[in-house]
KOLBA-374049 format. One line per 2 residues: their letters; for each residue x, y, z of N, C-alpha, C. Coordinates in pm, 1 decimal, decimal comma, padded with zeros to 6 digits. Each point is the difference from the previous one (the first is absolute). Example, Ala and Ser with C-alpha at 12.3 -4.5 7.8 and 13.67 -1.06 7.14 Angstrom:
2
as> 01319,0/-00569,0/00780,0/-00089,0/00119,0/00000,0/00090,0/00120,0/00000,0; -00035,0/00105,0/-00072,0/00082,0/00119,0/00006,0/-00077,0/00109,0/00073,0 $
END
This chain:
101
es> 01999,6/02127,9/-00396,0/-00113,7/-00038,0/-00092,3/-00084,7/00117,4/-00023,4; -00038,5/00019,1/-00127,1/-00078,8/00120,9/-00028,3/-00130,4/-00046,0/-00072,4 $
es> -00107,5/00072,5/00036,5/-00132,3/-00025,6/-00058,4/-00024,4/00091,4/-00123,9; 00088,4/00097,7/-00019,8/-00016,8/00099,1/-00106,4/00055,5/-00047,3/-00132,1 $
dh> -00010,5/00078,1/-00109,6/00046,5/-00035,3/-00132,6/00154,3/-00014,1/00000,5; 00068,8/00076,8/00078,3/00150,6/-00007,6/00010,7/00051,8/-00045,2/00130,2 $
gg> 00085,8/-00099,3/-00006,1/00067,2/-00047,5/00124,1/00096,9/00101,2/00048,7; 00047,0/-00015,5/00123,7/00095,0/00091,0/00054,3/00142,4/-00010,8/-00061,5 $
ri> 00086,7/00089,5/00030,1/00131,6/00000,8/-00054,5/00101,2/00010,3/00113,7; 00104,9/-00075,0/-00006,8/00111,0/00016,0/00098,5/00122,9/00044,3/-00075,1 $
sv> 00059,3/00102,0/00044,0/00126,8/00052,1/-00061,6/00105,6/00009,3/00104,0; 00115,3/-00059,0/-00020,4/00110,1/00012,4/00096,1/00119,0/00061,0/-00077,7 $
sa> 00048,5/00103,7/00049,7/00116,5/00068,5/-00065,4/00091,1/00057,1/00104,8; 00126,7/00011,6/-00041,5/00099,3/00056,2/00088,5/00018,5/00147,0/-00040,7 $
gd> 00071,3/00072,6/00087,2/00015,4/00143,7/-00027,3/00102,0/00027,9/-00110,4; -00013,0/00114,9/-00065,1/00092,1/00048,6/-00099,9/00121,9/00078,0/00070,6 $
gt> 00103,5/00007,4/-00067,4/00115,9/00072,0/00050,6/00120,1/-00016,4/-00089,2; 00112,4/00054,8/00037,7/00122,0/-00021,0/-00073,7/00018,2/-00157,7/-00013,7 $
fg> -00014,7/-00068,8/00096,0/-00003,3/-00150,3/-00007,5/-00140,7/-00035,5/00042,6; -00082,0/-00048,4/-00094,6/-00142,4/-00033,0/00032,6/-00005,6/-00111,4/00099,8 $
gs> -00106,5/-00002,9/00073,2/-00021,8/-00110,5/00102,5/-00030,5/-00132,6/-00064,6; 00020,3/-00102,5/00075,4/-00026,3/-00140,2/-00053,3/-00127,4/-00052,6/00059,5 $
vh> -00059,5/-00087,9/-00065,6/-00118,7/-00075,7/00050,5/00041,0/-00152,0/00006,6; -00011,6/-00053,3/00118,4/00043,5/-00140,9/00026,8/-00115,8/-00078,0/00045,3 $
lr> -00043,5/-00105,1/-00066,7/-00104,1/-00090,0/00049,3/00073,7/-00129,7/00038,9; -00028,4/-00044,6/00117,4/00070,0/-00127,5/00045,9/-00100,4/-00081,4/00083,7 $
ag> -00005,4/-00123,3/-00034,9/-00087,2/-00094,4/00079,9/00076,5/-00037,6/00129,1; -00069,8/-00048,8/00091,0/00059,0/-00033,9/00133,7/00073,2/-00129,2/-00006,0 $
dg> 00102,3/-00009,9/00087,3/00078,4/-00124,0/00017,3/-00079,1/-00105,6/00078,5; 00029,7/-00124,6/-00018,8/-00067,2/-00106,8/00081,0/00094,9/-00110,9/00019,8 $
sd> -00013,0/-00068,1/00110,6/00091,9/-00112,4/00023,3/-00027,0/-00119,7/-00084,9; -00120,0/-00018,0/-00046,8/-00032,2/-00109,5/-00091,9/-00020,4/00053,9/-00144,0 $
ss> -00065,6/00106,4/-00019,8/-00025,3/00058,9/-00130,3/-00022,9/00150,9/00009,0; 00066,3/00077,4/-00079,5/-00013,0/00141,0/00000,8/-00128,8/00043,6/-00078,6 $
gd> -00043,9/00121,6/00018,4/-00118,2/00052,9/-00063,5/00025,1/00018,2/-00151,8; -00105,5/00007,2/-00074,2/00000,5/00019,4/-00142,7/-00028,8/00148,6/-00031,9 $
ie> 00037,8/00039,5/-00116,9/-00035,9/00126,8/-00059,3/-00064,3/-00030,2/-00139,0; -00123,1/00041,2/-00017,0/-00074,7/-00022,1/-00133,2/-00040,1/00132,5/-00052,1 $
lq> 00031,7/00019,7/-00122,1/-00053,1/00115,6/-00077,1/-00097,2/-00057,6/-00107,4; -00126,7/00046,2/00006,0/-00098,9/-00063,3/-00088,4/-00103,5/00110,1/-00031,8 $
sg> -00034,7/00008,0/-00128,5/-00106,0/00093,6/-00038,8/-00132,6/-00063,1/00043,5; -00103,9/00080,2/-00003,1/-00135,0/-00050,0/00035,2/-00070,0/-00071,2/-00110,6 $
fs> -00103,6/-00080,7/00042,2/-00077,5/-00078,1/-00091,5/-00105,1/00092,0/-00074,9; -00024,5/-00029,8/-00119,7/-00108,9/00070,7/-00066,0/-00062,9/-00100,5/-00104,9 $
te> -00125,3/00017,1/-00026,9/-00065,2/-00081,9/-00104,9/00038,9/00049,7/-00138,5; 00043,3/00121,5/-00015,3/00035,4/00057,4/-00126,8/00145,4/00008,7/-00026,6 $
hs> 00076,9/00065,0/00087,8/00145,9/00020,1/-00018,6/00062,8/00021,9/00130,7; 00083,4/-00099,6/00043,7/00071,2/00020,6/00127,5/00109,9/00097,4/-00017,8 $
gs> 00044,4/00063,6/00111,1/00106,8/00092,8/-00000,3/00134,2/-00056,4/-00029,6; 00094,3/00079,9/-00039,9/00139,8/-00045,6/-00015,6/00083,5/00014,1/00118,5 $
vs> 00110,6/-00072,0/00000,2/00100,8/00007,2/00107,7/00129,5/00045,3/-00072,1; 00051,8/00112,3/00044,5/00124,0/00056,3/-00063,6/00110,3/00018,1/00104,8 $
iy> 00117,1/-00045,2/-00031,6/00113,3/00017,2/00083,7/00108,0/00059,8/-00090,1; 00043,9/00118,4/00025,7/00103,0/00060,6/-00090,3/00076,4/00113,7/00081,3 $
ss> 00116,9/00026,0/-00050,5/00070,3/00117,1/00054,0/-00034,4/00116,7/-00081,7; 00029,5/00116,5/00054,9/-00037,8/00125,5/-00066,1/00113,4/00049,1/-00089,1 $
ds> -00028,8/00100,1/-00089,3/00098,3/00061,2/-00084,0/00102,8/00079,0/00074,5; 00112,5/00025,6/-00061,0/00100,1/00085,9/00050,5/00037,9/00097,0/-00109,0 $
se> 00005,3/00131,1/00035,0/00029,2/00102,0/-00097,8/00143,9/00023,0/-00028,9; 00087,1/-00038,5/00099,1/00140,2/00026,7/-00021,7/00091,7/-00122,2/00028,2 $
gr> -00050,5/-00102,8/00058,9/00084,6/-00110,4/00036,9/-00066,2/-00131,3/-00029,0; 00038,4/-00102,4/00066,1/-00046,8/-00135,5/-00024,2/-00136,2/-00025,0/00071,2 $
sg> -00090,3/-00059,3/-00071,7/-00124,5/-00030,3/00058,5/00015,0/-00117,7/00096,3; -00099,9/-00028,3/00090,0/00007,2/-00108,7/00092,9/-00018,7/-00136,5/-00058,3 $
dv> 00055,7/-00095,5/00057,0/-00020,0/-00141,4/-00038,5/-00126,4/-00060,4/00050,6; -00051,7/-00104,9/-00066,1/-00115,9/-00074,5/00043,4/00052,6/-00135,9/00027,0 $
li> -00009,5/-00047,8/00119,9/00063,9/-00131,0/00040,3/-00114,0/-00092,0/00052,0; -00006,9/-00118,0/-00057,6/-00092,9/-00102,8/00047,6/00083,9/-00126,0/00019,1 $
es> 00004,9/-00039,5/00125,2/00082,3/-00116,6/00027,3/-00048,6/-00071,4/00121,9; 00019,4/-00135,6/00008,6/-00037,5/-00073,4/00116,5/00115,7/00011,9/00100,2 $
gk> -00029,4/-00031,1/00123,2/00107,6/00006,2/00102,6/00090,7/-00119,4/00003,9; 00108,9/00017,8/00062,1/00100,9/-00108,6/00018,9/-00049,8/-00104,2/00099,0 $
ae> 00021,2/-00123,8/-00021,0/-00029,6/-00108,9/00092,5/00131,6/-00058,9/00048,3; 00023,6/00004,0/00129,4/00128,1/-00042,8/00047,7/00007,5/-00153,8/00015,1 $
qa> -00113,7/-00062,7/00013,8/00006,7/-00150,9/00012,9/-00108,2/-00070,8/-00073,3; -00064,8/00065,1/-00097,5/-00105,8/-00066,0/-00082,1/00000,8/00068,5/-00134,4 $
es> -00110,3/-00022,5/-00075,8/-00008,9/00056,1/-00133,9/-00046,8/00147,9/00007,9; 00051,4/00083,6/-00087,6/-00053,7/00138,9/00001,7/-00127,9/00004,4/-00077,4 $
gs> -00074,4/00110,6/00016,9/-00132,9/00006,6/-00070,7/00018,3/00024,7/-00146,4; -00104,0/-00025,4/-00076,6/00002,1/00019,0/-00144,8/-00046,3/00139,9/-00040,0 $
vr> 00037,9/00044,6/-00119,5/-00057,6/00122,9/-00052,8/-00079,9/-00036,5/-00119,8; -00128,1/00032,3/00002,2/-00090,1/-00044,2/-00107,2/-00059,0/00123,2/-00064,2 $
is> -00006,0/-00001,1/-00132,5/-00067,9/00103,0/-00072,1/-00097,3/-00071,1/-00098,6; -00129,6/00029,9/00018,8/-00097,3/-00074,1/-00081,9/-00121,4/00090,5/-00026,9 $
tg> -00070,4/-00029,4/-00108,5/-00124,3/00059,5/-00030,3/-00113,8/-00084,7/00044,8; -00118,4/00060,9/00018,5/-00115,4/-00077,6/00036,0/-00064,8/-00075,1/-00112,9 $
da> -00073,2/-00103,1/00030,7/-00080,5/-00068,9/-00100,4/-00107,2/00090,3/-00056,4; -00037,1/-00021,2/-00128,3/-00102,5/00080,0/-00060,8/-00084,1/-00087,4/-00101,8 $
vt> -00118,8/00038,0/-00024,3/-00086,9/-00063,7/-00086,2/00040,4/00028,1/-00147,5; 00040,6/00124,0/-00030,9/00045,3/00034,9/-00138,4/00141,8/-00006,2/-00017,2 $
qs> 00082,5/00077,8/00075,5/00143,1/-00000,1/-00014,8/00068,0/00049,3/00134,3; 00096,5/-00071,7/00043,4/00074,8/00038,7/00120,6/00091,0/00110,5/-00037,8 $
gd> 00035,5/00082,9/00102,7/00089,4/00115,1/-00018,2/00143,6/-00042,3/-00034,3; 00072,7/00087,5/-00058,5/00135,2/-00024,7/-00038,8/00094,3/00020,8/00118,8 $
ie> 00123,0/-00057,1/-00008,8/00112,2/00036,7/00087,1/00099,0/00070,4/-00080,8; 00033,0/00123,2/00032,3/00093,5/00072,4/-00081,9/00124,1/00038,9/00082,7 $
ls> 00112,6/-00027,2/-00054,0/00127,4/00043,5/00063,5/00073,3/00090,7/-00104,1; 00032,0/00115,8/00039,6/00070,2/00090,0/-00090,2/00105,3/00084,3/00064,5 $
ig> 00090,5/00049,4/-00077,1/00104,5/00085,8/00052,5/-00012,5/00142,0/-00071,3; 00039,1/00101,0/00072,4/-00016,9/00131,8/-00059,7/00115,7/00019,7/-00113,2 $
t> -00010,2/00111,4/-00068,7/00089,8/00028,5/-00105,2/00128,0/00063,9/00049,1 $
END
């Protein structure tokens, strides 16, 4: 928590190389329920921050995939995948799906 005008920043990155390093975030296992991972921008009275998930460009080969999926359930229902915009007084945001050229 910061008392100044600007909050702190956390940056996690892997090393560069012929094969760049990977960053893996994983919640803990649990016998009844595993841990969660949440990515959320901060609150603001004027404009909250964005959350972006994307793969980087490739200059000579295929760029990386972006995969969002729920886990497999061996003896019950699997989790849902939800994409939604927030409520708004004037107009809620769009949901855009597009493919490259």
